[in-house]
Steps between C-alpha positions, in 0.01 A plus 500: 500500500294784357172342615637470852599868496156606378333288766710647783429849363125433503530356849692808618245747363216281625639505853558877473138554394371276782710686759378834363135392514544365854644838608213685331246275671672548836487880452129480409430290808699720740376830361 
């Protein structure tokens, strides 16, 4: 149970980081 929670937490922060980087890259490309 705890391992599953840690995995989903990593996945959540990983997706957040990817979305943030994609936004940063989009801003760099547009501006």
